[in-house]
C-alpha positions as CSV (number, residue, x, y, z in Angstrom):
1,X,3.4,-10.0,-6.0
2,X,6.8,-8.6,-6.8
3,X,9.8,-9.2,-4.7
4,X,10.0,-5.5,-3.8
5,X,6.4,-5.6,-2.5
6,X,7.1,-8.7,-0.5
7,X,10.1,-7.0,1.1
8,X,8.1,-3.9,1.9
9,X,5.4,-6.0,3.5
10,X,7.9,-8.0,5.5
11,X,9.6,-4.9,6.7
12,X,6.3,-3.3,7.8
13,X,5.3,-6.5,9.7
14,X,8.7,-6.5,11.5
15,X,8.3,-2.8,12.4
16,X,4.7,-3.5,13.6
17,X,5.9,-6.4,15.8
18,X,8.6,-4.2,17.3
19,X,6.1,-1.5,18.0
20,X,3.6,-3.8,19.6
21,X,6.3,-5.4,21.8
22,X,7.3,-1.9,22.9
23,X,3.7,-1.3,23.9
24,X,3.6,-4.4,26.1
25,X,2.0,-6.9,23.6
26,X,3.3,-10.5,23.5
27,X,3.6,-11.8,19.9
28,X,2.0,-15.3,19.7
29,X,2.3,-15.9,16.0
30,X,3.2,-14.2,12.7
31,X,1.9,-15.0,9.3
32,X,-0.5,-17.7,10.4
33,X,-1.9,-19.4,7.3
34,X,-5.0,-21.5,6.9
35,X,-7.2,-22.5,4.0
36,X,-9.0,-19.2,4.3
37,X,-5.9,-16.9,4.1
38,X,-3.4,-15.3,6.4
39,X,-3.3,-13.4,9.7
40,X,-0.3,-11.1,9.8
41,X,0.2,-10.8,13.6
42,X,-1.5,-12.5,16.5
43,X,-0.7,-11.0,19.9
44,X,-1.8,-11.1,23.5
45,X,-2.5,-7.9,25.4
46,X,-4.2,-7.8,28.8
47,X,-7.4,-9.9,28.3
48,X,-7.3,-9.6,24.5
49,X,-6.2,-11.8,21.7
50,X,-5.3,-9.3,19.0
51,X,-5.5,-10.1,15.4
52,X,-3.5,-7.4,13.7
53,X,-3.6,-6.6,10.0
54,X,-0.5,-4.7,8.8
55,X,-0.5,-2.5,5.8
56,X,2.7,-0.9,4.6
57,X,3.4,1.6,1.9
58,X,6.7,3.2,0.6
59,X,6.6,6.9,0.1
60,X,4.3,9.6,1.4
61,X,2.1,10.0,-1.7
62,X,-1.0,8.1,-2.4
63,X,-3.8,6.9,0.0
64,X,-3.1,6.0,3.6
65,X,-2.2,2.3,3.9
66,X,-5.1,1.6,6.2
67,X,-7.6,2.5,3.4
68,X,-6.7,-0.8,1.7
69,X,-8.5,-2.7,4.5
70,X,-11.8,-3.1,2.6
71,X,-15.2,-4.5,3.8
72,X,-14.3,-7.7,1.9
73,X,-11.0,-7.9,3.7
74,X,-12.6,-7.3,7.1
75,X,-15.1,-10.1,6.5
76,X,-12.2,-12.5,5.6
77,X,-10.2,-11.4,8.7
78,X,-13.2,-12.0,11.0
79,X,-13.6,-15.6,9.6
80,X,-9.8,-16.2,10.0
81,X,-10.0,-15.0,13.6
82,X,-13.0,-17.2,14.4
83,X,-11.2,-20.2,12.8
84,X,-8.1,-19.5,14.8
85,X,-10.0,-19.2,18.1
86,X,-11.9,-22.5,17.5
87,X,-8.7,-24.4,16.6
88,X,-6.6,-23.1,19.5
89,X,-9.3,-23.2,22.2
90,X,-8.4,-19.7,23.4
91,X,-11.8,-18.9,25.0
92,X,-10.2,-17.1,28.0
93,X,-9.1,-14.2,25.7
94,X,-11.4,-11.6,24.2
95,X,-10.7,-11.3,20.4
96,X,-9.9,-7.9,19.0
97,X,-9.0,-6.8,15.5
98,X,-6.5,-4.0,15.0
99,X,-4.9,-2.4,12.0
100,X,-1.4,-1.1,11.9
101,X,-0.5,1.2,9.0
102,X,3.2,1.7,8.3
103,X,4.6,4.3,6.0
104,X,8.2,4.1,4.9
105,X,9.8,7.2,3.7
106,X,13.5,7.1,2.8
107,X,15.7,9.0,5.4
108,X,12.9,9.2,8.0
109,X,11.8,7.0,10.8
110,X,8.7,4.9,9.8
111,X,5.3,6.5,10.5
112,X,3.2,4.0,12.4
113,X,-0.6,4.4,13.0
114,X,-2.2,1.8,15.3
115,X,-6.0,1.5,15.0
116,X,-7.1,-0.4,18.1
117,X,-10.4,-2.3,17.7
118,X,-10.6,-1.1,14.1
119,X,-13.5,-3.4,13.3
C-alpha cells in the first residue's frame, strides 16, 4: 500500500470517528488488530457494540467507496467481530456491523455515508 493510500485511509477513519462521536457514539477502539485482520472502528451506541468498516476515496469519479466491501470482506469482518466479542466478554452489548463511506473532494467538505447494520 502506498503512503498516499495510507494517508487517505487514516484521514477517512478520523473523519468517520468524528462523525460517529457527533452522533452520540462512544469510540472504544480504533484499528484493532488480531491474527485474522483489522477492525477499523469499534464503538458503543445504545445497546449496540458497533464494528465499523471505513472505506475512503479521493475524488468523485469511480465507484462508491462502500462497493469495495465484498462478500469475502463481510465474512472476514464477521469473524473478527466474533473473536473480539469472545475475547472482551462483551455479552451485554448487541453486535452490529456498519459501513462508513467517505469521499474526499478537494475544496469541499467530505461526503459521509453511514450504512447502519449494513450486513
